[in-house]
Structure formats: C-alpha cells, structure tokens
Backbone as CSV, one residue per row, in Angstrom:
resi,resn,N_x,N_y,N_z,CA_x,CA_y,CA_z,C_x,C_y,C_z
1,UNK,97.586,95.423,91.006,97.742,96.611,90.168,96.392,97.087,89.632
2,UNK,95.442,96.185,89.524,94.179,96.522,88.896,93.044,96.559,89.916
3,UNK,93.375,96.952,91.153,92.351,97.000,92.191,91.417,98.186,91.967
4,UNK,90.119,98.021,92.218,89.183,99.138,92.035,89.522,100.288,92.980
5,UNK,89.408,101.517,92.443,89.616,102.714,93.267,88.306,103.123,93.922
6,UNK,87.202,102.875,93.220,85.872,103.253,93.721,85.135,102.017,94.225
7,UNK,84.338,102.221,95.263,83.604,101.112,95.874,82.139,101.511,96.090
8,UNK,81.234,100.852,95.367,79.789,101.064,95.544,79.404,102.542,95.438
9,UNK,79.987,103.235,94.485,79.661,104.650,94.281,78.379,104.731,93.457
10,UNK,77.335,105.268,94.058,76.021,105.292,93.415,75.368,106.652,93.663
11,UNK,75.149,107.408,92.604,74.482,108.704,92.764,73.860,109.117,91.435
12,UNK,73.055,110.158,91.470,72.430,110.690,90.259,72.440,112.213,90.330
13,UNK,72.346,112.838,89.167,72.211,114.289,89.070,70.974,114.553,88.215
14,UNK,69.995,115.174,88.806,68.724,115.400,88.105,68.802,116.625,87.189
15,UNK,67.911,116.706,86.191,67.836,117.928,85.379,67.565,119.139,86.270
16,UNK,68.243,120.243,85.987,68.041,121.460,86.765,68.634,121.398,88.156
17,UNK,69.663,120.577,88.328,70.262,120.395,89.648,71.782,120.535,89.554
18,UNK,72.372,121.183,90.574,73.827,121.263,90.681,74.261,120.471,91.909
19,UNK,75.138,119.509,91.679,75.602,118.624,92.750,77.099,118.815,92.937
20,UNK,77.522,119.032,94.176,78.930,119.205,94.496,79.577,117.879,94.854
21,UNK,80.654,117.546,94.165,81.416,116.320,94.440,82.671,116.738,95.203
22,UNK,82.761,116.358,96.484,83.861,116.861,97.304,84.587,115.720,98.015
23,UNK,85.853,115.961,98.286,86.681,114.962,98.942,88.123,115.419,98.958
24,UNK,88.946,114.758,99.764,90.367,115.055,99.805,91.026,114.632,98.498
25,UNK,92.253,115.084,98.277,93.021,114.590,97.131,93.155,113.074,97.245
26,UNK,92.898,112.365,96.140,92.996,110.911,96.160,91.741,110.201,96.624
27,UNK,90.670,110.966,96.866,89.431,110.352,97.355,88.684,109.587,96.266
28,UNK,88.969,109.916,94.992,88.287,109.238,93.889,87.455,110.163,93.022
29,UNK,87.561,111.475,93.228,86.751,112.418,92.451,87.098,112.366,90.962
30,UNK,88.394,112.450,90.652,88.811,112.428,89.241,88.485,111.091,88.593
31,UNK,88.649,110.010,89.341,88.319,108.680,88.813,86.827,108.590,88.506
32,UNK,85.999,109.144,89.390,84.552,109.174,89.159,84.236,109.926,87.873
33,UNK,84.861,111.081,87.697,84.613,111.878,86.493,85.089,111.150,85.239
34,UNK,86.232,110.474,85.329,86.741,109.726,84.165,85.778,108.612,83.757
35,UNK,85.121,107.990,84.728,84.119,106.974,84.401,82.931,107.602,83.666
36,UNK,82.499,108.772,84.135,81.366,109.443,83.481,81.736,109.840,82.059
37,UNK,82.969,110.305,81.867,83.417,110.761,80.550,83.723,109.612,79.589
38,UNK,83.723,108.391,80.109,84.010,107.241,79.261,85.492,106.971,79.093
39,UNK,86.328,107.631,79.900,87.777,107.409,79.828,88.190,106.164,80.612
40,UNK,87.320,105.718,81.505,87.543,104.486,82.263,86.266,103.666,82.232
41,UNK,86.410,102.362,82.269,85.257,101.455,82.234,85.047,100.877,83.633
42,UNK,83.822,100.922,84.142,83.584,100.400,85.486,83.877,98.898,85.587
43,UNK,84.436,98.469,86.713,84.621,97.032,86.967,83.246,96.360,87.075
44,UNK,82.307,97.090,87.687,80.917,96.634,87.712,80.026,97.853,87.771
45,UNK,78.754,97.636,87.496,77.835,98.763,87.451,77.886,99.466,86.096
46,UNK,77.207,100.625,86.003,77.138,101.339,84.732,76.927,102.824,84.980
47,UNK,77.248,103.597,83.955,77.030,105.036,83.974,76.041,105.360,82.869
48,UNK,74.990,106.097,83.206,73.989,106.482,82.210,73.861,107.998,82.143
49,UNK,73.803,108.534,80.934,73.539,109.947,80.696,72.325,110.018,79.791
50,UNK,71.307,110.746,80.231,70.040,110.784,79.488,69.482,109.375,79.291
51,UNK,69.714,108.513,80.275,69.166,107.163,80.244,69.937,106.169,79.403
52,UNK,71.035,106.610,78.747,71.782,105.722,77.862,73.201,105.494,78.371
53,UNK,73.710,104.294,78.155,75.112,104.026,78.460,75.952,104.365,77.219
54,UNK,77.245,104.459,77.415,78.150,104.761,76.301,78.138,103.617,75.288
55,UNK,78.024,102.391,75.769,78.027,101.240,74.862,76.770,101.194,74.000
56,UNK,75.644,101.663,74.545,74.375,101.617,73.811,74.363,102.610,72.651
57,UNK,74.895,103.827,72.913,74.900,104.853,71.857,75.984,105.873,72.186
58,UNK,77.181,105.603,71.707,78.333,106.432,72.061,78.154,107.892,71.645
59,UNK,77.633,108.121,70.439,77.490,109.484,69.927,76.501,110.283,70.766
60,UNK,75.358,109.684,71.064,74.354,110.377,71.871,74.857,110.604,73.294
61,UNK,75.580,109.626,73.820,76.116,109.718,75.183,77.071,110.908,75.293
62,UNK,78.053,110.966,74.399,79.047,112.036,74.473,78.467,113.386,74.071
63,UNK,77.468,113.377,73.200,76.837,114.630,72.797,75.979,115.243,73.900
64,UNK,75.677,114.449,74.923,74.821,114.930,76.006,75.609,115.484,77.185
65,UNK,76.958,115.472,77.070,77.739,115.999,78.201,78.900,116.858,77.719
66,UNK,79.328,117.762,78.592,80.506,118.598,78.341,81.364,118.583,79.588
67,UNK,82.684,118.701,79.385,83.630,118.600,80.488,84.510,119.834,80.552
68,UNK,84.654,120.382,81.747,85.624,121.463,81.973,86.717,120.896,82.874
69,UNK,87.927,120.651,82.342,88.989,120.054,83.157,89.638,121.066,84.089
70,UNK,90.375,120.540,85.046,91.068,121.399,86.019,92.145,122.248,85.348
71,UNK,92.886,121.659,84.402,93.938,122.387,83.684,93.486,122.652,82.258
72,UNK,93.563,123.913,81.806,93.098,124.229,80.450,93.909,123.527,79.372
73,UNK,93.217,122.940,78.406,93.850,122.244,77.277,93.362,122.895,75.990
74,UNK,94.226,123.689,75.369,93.827,124.427,74.180,94.824,124.203,73.046
75,UNK,94.377,124.492,71.821,95.270,124.470,70.661,95.980,125.818,70.587
76,UNK,97.302,125.784,70.661,98.090,127.019,70.762,97.869,127.963,69.579
77,UNK,97.679,127.394,68.378,97.599,128.227,67.167,96.161,128.516,66.745
78,UNK,95.212,128.315,67.656,93.826,128.680,67.373,93.419,129.851,68.255
79,UNK,92.581,130.721,67.706,92.100,131.860,68.484,90.974,131.413,69.419
80,UNK,90.599,132.313,70.299,89.484,132.030,71.208,88.222,131.745,70.398
81,UNK,87.954,132.584,69.408,86.747,132.416,68.578,86.769,131.074,67.854
82,UNK,87.932,130.684,67.344,88.050,129.413,66.626,87.800,128.226,67.562
83,UNK,88.237,128.322,68.797,87.941,127.267,69.768,86.428,127.133,69.969
84,UNK,85.764,128.270,70.106,84.312,128.237,70.320,83.589,127.695,69.089
85,UNK,84.019,128.125,67.900,83.396,127.645,66.655,83.591,126.138,66.485
86,UNK,84.794,125.674,66.776,85.104,124.243,66.658,84.206,123.424,67.589
87,UNK,84.059,123.895,68.821,83.210,123.189,69.794,81.753,123.210,69.346
88,UNK,81.287,124.366,68.895,79.883,124.495,68.477,79.575,123.560,67.309
89,UNK,80.499,123.475,66.353,80.298,122.571,65.207,80.255,121.118,65.678
90,UNK,81.123,120.785,66.614,81.171,119.407,67.126,79.853,118.993,67.752
91,UNK,79.169,119.954,68.378,77.895,119.665,69.049,76.688,119.987,68.169
92,UNK,76.935,120.411,66.936,75.825,120.693,66.018,75.022,121.924,66.385
93,UNK,75.680,122.932,66.972,74.987,124.167,67.348,74.772,125.015,66.090
94,UNK,73.529,125.421,65.786,73.275,126.260,64.606,74.062,127.576,64.678
95,UNK,74.407,128.128,63.507,75.271,129.316,63.441,74.706,130.501,64.229
96,UNK,73.411,130.769,64.061,72.820,131.932,64.753,72.892,131.768,66.268
97,UNK,72.619,130.551,66.733,72.703,130.299,68.171,74.132,130.441,68.651
98,UNK,75.072,129.945,67.842,76.475,130.078,68.222,76.851,131.541,68.386
99,UNK,76.459,132.375,67.429,76.832,133.792,67.473,76.293,134.462,68.740
100,UNK,75.030,134.193,69.069,74.444,134.842,70.247,75.070,134.303,71.536
101,UNK,75.332,133.007,71.585,75.952,132.423,72.780,77.372,132.937,72.962
102,UNK,78.128,133.002,71.854,79.514,133.470,71.923,79.566,134.915,72.405
103,UNK,78.646,135.744,71.908,78.616,137.146,72.331,78.273,137.252,73.818
104,UNK,77.310,136.449,74.244,76.893,136.444,75.648,78.037,136.003,76.560
105,UNK,78.719,134.932,76.173,79.796,134.383,76.998,81.015,135.305,77.029
106,UNK,81.371,135.875,75.881,82.541,136.759,75.853,82.297,137.994,76.711
107,UNK,81.040,138.473,76.735,80.710,139.602,77.599,80.724,139.214,79.062
108,UNK,80.145,138.067,79.351,80.062,137.621,80.742,81.446,137.424,81.353
109,UNK,82.369,136.847,80.579,83.709,136.574,81.097,84.731,137.642,80.698
110,UNK,84.233,138.777,80.191,85.084,139.919,79.850,86.228,139.517,78.918
111,UNK,85.845,138.810,77.858,86.836,138.318,76.894,86.605,138.897,75.494
112,UNK,85.779,139.959,75.388,85.442,140.500,74.059,86.696,140.880,73.263
113,UNK,87.670,141.493,73.938,88.851,141.969,73.213,89.899,140.880,73.002
114,UNK,89.577,139.656,73.438,90.520,138.541,73.280,90.025,137.486,72.290
115,UNK,88.860,137.717,71.691,88.246,136.685,70.852,89.115,136.291,69.656
116,UNK,89.934,137.217,69.152,90.770,136.910,67.994,92.241,136.742,68.370
117,UNK,92.484,136.544,69.683,93.847,136.280,70.153,94.133,134.779,70.117
118,UNK,95.362,134.433,69.794,95.765,133.026,69.845,95.831,132.585,71.312
119,UNK,95.456,131.338,71.558,95.449,130.849,72.938,96.850,130.850,73.539
120,UNK,97.879,130.754,72.695,99.265,130.768,73.179,99.602,132.081,73.880
121,UNK,98.848,133.136,73.559,99.137,134.456,74.117,98.275,134.792,75.334
122,UNK,97.497,133.841,75.812,96.588,134.107,76.930,97.208,133.692,78.266
123,UNK,96.807,134.376,79.321,97.214,133.983,80.671,96.491,132.702,81.064
124,UNK,96.959,132.062,82.154,96.312,130.815,82.603,94.836,131.050,82.927
125,UNK,94.549,132.178,83.577,93.160,132.473,83.915,92.294,132.637,82.681
126,UNK,92.833,133.305,81.663,92.078,133.480,80.417,91.904,132.158,79.691
127,UNK,92.941,131.302,79.733,92.827,129.982,79.106,91.735,129.166,79.796
128,UNK,91.648,129.303,81.106,90.590,128.611,81.846,89.219,129.132,81.415
129,UNK,89.121,130.427,81.215,87.848,131.005,80.760,87.447,130.447,79.392
130,UNK,88.441,130.251,78.512,88.135,129.702,77.181,87.579,128.285,77.299
131,UNK,88.170,127.474,78.177,87.661,126.115,78.387,86.205,126.154,78.868
132,UNK,85.933,127.052,79.789,84.579,127.185,80.341,83.615,127.656,79.252
133,UNK,84.030,128.648,78.468,83.179,129.169,77.398,82.881,128.096,76.359
134,UNK,83.881,127.268,76.040,83.666,126.186,75.059,82.610,125.206,75.561
135,UNK,82.684,124.862,76.840,81.696,123.935,77.393,80.302,124.552,77.365
136,UNK,80.227,125.848,77.651,78.922,126.494,77.762,78.312,126.855,76.416
137,UNK,79.133,126.940,75.361,78.574,127.251,74.050,77.810,126.048,73.505
138,UNK,78.101,124.858,74.045,77.490,123.629,73.524,76.072,123.410,74.047
139,UNK,75.823,123.734,75.316,74.524,123.528,75.972,74.053,122.066,75.958
140,UNK,74.876,121.128,76.416,74.407,119.747,76.550,73.547,119.612,77.797
141,UNK,73.100,118.398,78.102,72.221,118.217,79.263,73.011,118.071,80.564
142,UNK,74.286,117.641,80.474,75.090,117.431,81.679,76.448,118.100,81.540
143,UNK,76.813,118.870,82.563,78.142,119.464,82.645,78.915,118.783,83.766
144,UNK,80.132,118.345,83.458,81.040,117.789,84.459,82.178,118.797,84.584
145,UNK,82.289,119.426,85.748,83.199,120.566,85.912,84.150,120.282,87.065
146,UNK,85.460,120.263,86.750,86.484,119.877,87.725,87.308,121.096,88.146
147,UNK,87.194,121.492,89.409,87.989,122.600,89.973,88.035,123.805,89.025
148,UNK,86.893,124.392,88.695,86.889,125.445,87.667,87.384,126.805,88.162
149,UNK,87.523,126.979,89.478,87.845,128.306,90.001,89.339,128.602,90.009
150,UNK,90.171,127.581,89.793,91.619,127.785,89.804,92.017,128.740,88.682
151,UNK,92.730,129.802,89.023,93.201,130.734,88.009,92.220,131.832,87.657
152,UNK,90.959,131.714,88.119,89.981,132.758,87.826,90.060,133.870,88.863
153,UNK,89.875,135.112,88.399,89.814,136.229,89.335,88.418,136.253,89.980
154,UNK,88.222,137.058,91.039,86.923,137.068,91.729,85.727,137.339,90.822
155,UNK,85.904,138.241,89.835,84.800,138.510,88.902,84.522,137.301,88.016
156,UNK,85.598,136.607,87.605,85.430,135.404,86.788,84.698,134.306,87.543
157,UNK,85.042,134.154,88.824,84.370,133.153,89.663,82.890,133.482,89.790
158,UNK,82.586,134.751,90.039,81.185,135.165,90.180,80.417,134.951,88.882
159,UNK,81.047,135.303,87.751,80.394,135.118,86.452,80.116,133.637,86.201
160,UNK,81.077,132.800,86.542,80.918,131.359,86.335,79.774,130.815,87.183
161,UNK,79.740,131.186,88.455,78.680,130.707,89.344,77.309,131.191,88.873
162,UNK,77.234,132.454,88.464,75.957,132.997,87.984,75.499,132.262,86.726
163,UNK,76.454,131.939,85.844,76.067,131.266,84.612,75.636,129.831,84.885
164,UNK,76.272,129.175,85.856,75.849,127.827,86.207,74.420,127.840,86.746
165,UNK,74.054,128.909,87.444,72.665,129.041,87.899,71.724,129.205,86.698
166,UNK,72.179,129.940,85.681,71.389,130.081,84.443,71.168,128.719,83.790
167,UNK,72.245,127.927,83.713,72.153,126.603,83.105,71.168,125.723,83.865
168,UNK,71.273,125.762,85.185,70.347,124.999,86.036,68.905,125.387,85.753
169,UNK,68.678,126.700,85.694,67.315,127.193,85.454,66.798,126.726,84.103
170,UNK,67.722,126.495,83.153,67.335,126.006,81.829,67.184,124.499,81.770
171,UNK,67.383,123.811,82.895,67.162,122.370,82.954,68.406,121.514,82.828
172,UNK,69.593,122.130,82.708,70.824,121.345,82.623,71.211,120.791,83.991
173,UNK,71.996,119.722,83.979,72.534,119.132,85.199,74.006,119.513,85.307
174,UNK,74.450,119.792,86.526,75.847,120.177,86.741,76.435,119.327,87.858
175,UNK,77.526,118.627,87.551,78.306,117.922,88.571,79.602,118.700,88.731
176,UNK,79.787,119.300,89.901,80.871,120.240,90.135,81.792,119.731,91.233
177,UNK,83.079,119.584,90.916,84.066,119.194,91.915,84.874,120.424,92.305
178,UNK,84.984,120.699,93.597,85.756,121.855,94.045,86.205,121.668,95.484
179,UNK,87.388,122.211,95.782,87.875,122.225,97.160,87.406,123.479,97.893
180,UNK,86.862,124.444,97.153,86.462,125.707,97.783,85.023,125.552,98.292
181,UNK,84.896,124.873,99.433,83.579,124.479,99.934,82.730,125.682,100.328
182,UNK,83.369,126.731,100.838,82.600,127.906,101.257,81.942,128.594,100.058
183,UNK,82.523,128.427,98.875,81.957,129.032,97.666,80.790,128.215,97.129
184,UNK,80.962,126.902,97.048,79.914,126.081,96.422,78.747,125.783,97.371
185,UNK,78.955,126.027,98.663,77.917,125.698,99.651,76.574,126.338,99.317
186,UNK,76.611,127.581,98.840,75.368,128.314,98.586,74.839,128.130,97.169
187,UNK,75.543,127.369,96.352,75.135,127.213,94.956,74.647,125.802,94.628
188,UNK,75.189,124.801,95.305,74.815,123.418,94.989,73.536,123.011,95.719
189,UNK,72.721,122.206,95.053,71.488,121.697,95.670,71.786,120.538,96.606
190,UNK,72.750,119.710,96.199,73.133,118.550,97.011,74.647,118.368,96.940
191,UNK,75.153,117.521,97.826,76.587,117.269,97.893,76.841,115.770,98.008
192,UNK,77.951,115.337,97.419,78.412,113.948,97.541,79.808,114.018,98.150
193,UNK,79.991,113.391,99.308,81.295,113.406,99.960,81.964,112.051,99.755
194,UNK,83.073,112.079,99.016,83.848,110.865,98.731,85.034,110.789,99.695
195,UNK,85.297,109.596,100.206,86.463,109.385,101.059,86.972,107.965,100.831
196,UNK,88.229,107.879,100.420,88.853,106.577,100.157,88.018,105.732,99.191
197,UNK,87.501,106.390,98.162,86.779,105.692,97.102,85.350,105.309,97.421
198,UNK,84.845,105.780,98.554,83.461,105.469,98.952,82.690,106.749,99.226
199,UNK,81.386,106.709,98.993,80.530,107.827,99.392,80.215,107.665,100.871
200,UNK,80.662,108.638,101.689,80.394,108.535,103.130,79.211,109.398,103.544
201,UNK,78.761,110.287,102.659,77.558,111.079,102.925,77.110,111.712,101.624
202,UNK,75.820,111.869,101.452,75.303,112.619,100.316,73.926,113.143,100.624
203,UNK,73.584,114.272,100.017,72.282,114.881,100.241,72.386,116.390,100.298
204,UNK,71.304,117.028,100.738,71.307,118.476,100.924,72.211,118.827,102.102
205,UNK,72.464,120.107,102.289,73.305,120.529,103.407,72.713,120.046,104.733
206,UNK,71.393,120.131,104.851,70.728,119.673,106.074,70.878,118.160,106.248
207,UNK,70.744,117.417,105.160,70.897,115.960,105.236,72.333,115.564,105.564
208,UNK,73.301,116.314,105.010,74.717,116.062,105.337,74.945,116.309,106.827
209,UNK,74.341,117.380,107.341,74.479,117.703,108.766,73.917,116.579,109.638
210,UNK,72.777,116.025,109.220,72.172,114.915,109.975,73.079,113.687,109.950
211,UNK,73.674,113.420,108.775,74.559,112.263,108.654,75.844,112.451,109.455
212,UNK,76.258,113.713,109.631,77.458,114.005,110.418,77.143,114.084,111.910
213,UNK,75.847,114.111,112.260,75.463,114.254,113.660,75.702,115.652,114.184
214,UNK,75.678,116.632,113.267,75.917,118.035,113.642,74.785,118.880,113.088
215,UNK,74.669,120.085,113.591,73.669,120.995,113.042,74.218,122.414,113.048
216,UNK,73.670,123.233,112.143,74.028,124.649,112.051,75.520,124.870,111.823
217,UNK,76.159,123.972,111.062,77.567,124.142,110.732,77.708,124.349,109.229
218,UNK,78.702,125.132,108.794,78.940,125.270,107.353,79.442,123.959,106.760
219,UNK,79.358,123.861,105.439,79.749,122.635,104.728,81.176,122.224,105.062
220,UNK,82.086,123.196,105.137,83.491,122.885,105.402,83.660,122.159,106.741
221,UNK,82.942,122.623,107.765,83.041,121.992,109.090,82.406,120.600,109.090
222,UNK,81.309,120.454,108.367,80.661,119.142,108.261,81.577,118.152,107.541
223,UNK,82.237,118.632,106.485,83.171,117.791,105.731,84.287,117.278,106.643
224,UNK,84.894,118.190,107.406,85.976,117.781,108.307,85.478,116.801,109.354
225,UNK,84.292,117.046,109.883,83.742,116.154,110.906,83.547,114.739,110.356
226,UNK,83.040,114.647,109.132,82.806,113.340,108.522,84.117,112.618,108.209
227,UNK,85.086,113.354,107.659,86.376,112.750,107.310,87.121,112.292,108.567
228,UNK,87.143,113.153,109.575,87.894,112.836,110.791,87.150,111.852,111.688
229,UNK,85.847,111.726,111.425,85.067,110.783,112.235,85.273,109.334,111.852
230,UNK,86.063,109.128,110.785,86.396,107.753,110.396,85.289,107.070,109.617
231,UNK,84.318,107.871,109.094,83.215,107.261,108.367,83.670,106.575,107.093
232,UNK,84.859,106.954,106.608,85.332,106.310,105.377,86.359,105.243,105.645
233,UNK,86.664,104.976,106.928,87.779,104.085,107.236,87.502,102.643,107.029
C-alpha cells in the first residue's frame, strides 16, 4: 500500500526558466508537485526551494513558492479583490505594490468589472483566472502551475502565457504541467517527460529529440515516440 510512486526523479528549475512537466495521466506529475508543495514527504531524497528544505525553514520555503491548481479553489463569500488582498497579505506584499499588481492583473485577464463580485457568482473560467491572479500577485521565486489552461478562453490562455514570460524575464522559475503540448512547446525552455513514475527524457526540445532518436519533430510527436518506445517500461 505504501509503495513509492516516483522513482529516482531528479531535476531542477533555474531562476528565469520555464520547465514543462509532461506525461500521461497517472505518470506521477501531481505526485511530483505534491512533494514540492510539502503535501507529501519523499521516501528518500529531498526537495529544495531557494536552497532550503521545508524542514530547515518551513516559512521561508512556503513563502518562496506559489501554486495554481488544476481545479479552482475559492471562498464562495469572498470577492475577487478580497481573494487577491488575502493572498498579498499572506506573502507580505506592500499595499502600494498590491494595488499596482492587482490593477495590472485585472486588466490583463479582463476581470476589471468582476473585482467586487463574489466568487460564487463567477464562471469556471473566471474562477480559474482568480486562482492565477492570486498566485501572480504574490511574486514568489517559484511558480508550480498545474493544467492552467482548462476553462480559459483563447485570450485568457494568451494572457497567461505572456505573463509567464514576464515572470521569467523578472527571474522567477516556473514549473508548468500541461497536456496541451503544442501550446507549451514554444514557451518552455526545457521539458521533463515522466512515465510510470520515472523521468524518461529531459532537456531542451533539441535534447529531447536526440533522446528520442528523432529530429525536426514537434514536442507532441517526440512525446508519443518516447512513451510508445517503451523507454519507461
């Protein structure tokens, strides 16, 4: 019952880098993220954020990362603005910075007229935008983002990708899990391919192609080649 799901999973995300974590359902992506978030404890090995483990300094560890889950989790009786304020206070964001960030994010995600709406009255796509805005108002050093495109319209997806590029340019690290490989192919610097709890390939698109023994193929085709080639078997 207590068998490890992950096996020898070893990777890093550098400052100013976006890394795509990809794999089939059940490959271990969510388990990997839960270990980073401190929701699961590794059987062996360790997770470090900004050089520190959770056991060494829990407050600094959690203050250095933000998580965007696949399904939006909001307080029904709080407004969009209250969610952002609550998150900003939790991360110690000064009031003036909060105001400018909130204005920037509400404009970017076209949520200006929803800032004083209760989350209970928002569509799933808008609720997803609130989760994303809360993570981005904090500006930690590492973002862990799980399937963020679900429920977003094409403009929302574009705004999210553009903002992640802004974060990268500012030195933040982004670990992004998504099944939409054709979308993330042009945005991520490197990729980690998980299969059956193991990393079967990682690196730039060119390095992934070399590991797959293929060239000039899109990420989606390389992924299928690696999975079907039995590299994780």
